[in-house]
C-alpha positions in Angstrom: -34.6 1.4 -4.2 -33.6 5.0 -3.4 -29.9 4.1 -3.6 -30.4 2.5 -7.1 -32.3 5.6 -8.3 -29.6 7.9 -6.8 -32.3 9.5 -4.6 -31.1 8.3 -1.2 -30.5 11.0 1.4 -26.8 11.4 2.2 -25.6 12.3 5.6 -22.0 13.3 6.0 -20.0 11.7 8.8 -19.3 13.8 11.9 -15.5 13.6 12.0 -15.5 15.0 15.6 -16.9 11.8 16.9 -15.3 9.3 14.5 -13.0 6.6 15.9 -10.6 4.2 14.5 -11.0 0.4 15.0 -7.9 -1.2 16.7 -5.8 -3.6 14.6 -7.0 -7.2 14.7 -4.4 -9.2 16.6 -4.2 -12.8 17.8 -4.8 -11.6 21.4 -8.5 -11.1 20.5 -8.9 -14.6 18.9 -9.7 -16.8 21.9 -13.5 -17.3 22.3 -14.9 -16.4 25.7 -17.4 -19.1 26.3 -19.0 -17.1 29.1 -20.5 -14.8 26.4 -23.9 -15.4 24.8 -24.1 -17.7 21.8 -24.9 -14.6 19.6 -21.8 -12.8 20.7 -19.7 -15.9 20.2 -21.1 -16.5 16.7 -20.4 -12.8 15.9 -16.8 -13.2 17.0 -16.2 -16.4 15.1 -17.7 -14.8 11.9 -15.8 -11.5 12.4 -12.5 -13.3 12.7 -13.0 -15.5 9.6 -10.9 -16.2 7.7 -8.0 -14.5 9.4 -6.8 -14.6 12.0 -9.6 -17.0 13.1 -11.4 -17.4 16.4 -9.7 -20.0 18.6 -10.5 -22.4 21.4 -8.5 -25.0 23.3 -9.8 -28.6 23.6 -7.6 -31.2 25.2 -4.6 -28.8 25.4 -4.7 -28.2 21.6 -5.7 -24.8 20.1 -8.2 -25.1 17.2 -9.6 -22.4 14.9 -13.4 -22.3 14.7 -15.6 -21.4 11.8 -19.2 -21.4 10.6 -21.2 -21.2 13.8 -24.9 -21.8 14.0 -27.4 -21.6 16.8 -28.5 -24.5 18.9 -31.7 -25.1 20.7 -30.1 -27.2 23.4 -29.7 -26.1 27.0 -27.2 -27.7 29.3 -25.7 -27.7 32.8 -22.3 -28.2 31.3 -19.5 -25.7 32.1 -19.1 -23.0 29.3 -16.5 -24.2 26.8 -17.4 -27.9 27.3 -18.2 -29.9 24.2 -21.8 -31.1 24.8 -22.0 -33.3 21.7 -20.1 -34.1 18.5 -21.6 -35.5 15.4 -21.8 -35.0 11.7 -23.7 -31.7 12.4 -20.7 -30.2 14.2 -19.4 -29.6 17.7 -22.1 -28.4 20.1 -20.4 -26.3 22.8 -21.8 -24.9 26.0 -22.0 -21.1 26.4 -23.3 -18.7 29.0 -26.6 -19.3 30.8 -26.7 -23.0 29.7 -27.1 -22.1 26.0 -25.1 -23.9 23.3 -23.6 -23.1 19.9 -22.7 -25.4 17.1 -19.4 -25.0 15.2 -19.6 -26.7 11.8 -16.0 -26.2 10.6 -12.7 -26.1 12.4 -8.9 -26.2 11.7 -6.3 -28.1 13.7 -2.8 -26.6 14.1 -0.9 -27.1 10.9 -4.0 -28.6 9.2 -6.5 -27.3 6.8 -10.0 -26.0 7.4 -12.6 -28.8 7.2 -16.1 -29.6 8.2 -16.5 -30.9 11.8 -17.9 -34.1 10.4 -14.7 -34.8 8.3 -12.5 -33.8 11.2 -14.3 -36.1 13.7 -13.8 -39.1 11.3 -10.1 -39.1 12.1 -9.8 -37.2 15.4 -11.3 -37.2 18.9 -11.8 -34.1 21.0 -12.0 -34.1 24.8 
């Protein structure tokens, strides 16, 4: 409300402690499944739409989009697909937690819902 009224207090940036963010390159795209689901979701959203967070399943690199939390806990190795259904791909993360990826893109393909992708493809 203060911003709309023009009454918000302004604080100048201290340029002596300012830093620049590094360029986003493809080297930061692979998802580290040993991270928490929150950090993984943040990475996927942060790299959307380009260059896109990536993961390898069955030797093929896919781009991942639209993550959401999962209540499931698993003993599966981080990065393993725990389940796949019309809701998306449920993937194991750190500490037995999981995350659901609801959209993905195959190499040379277009971005699509996991449900549509799984109608014509299988993932290991």
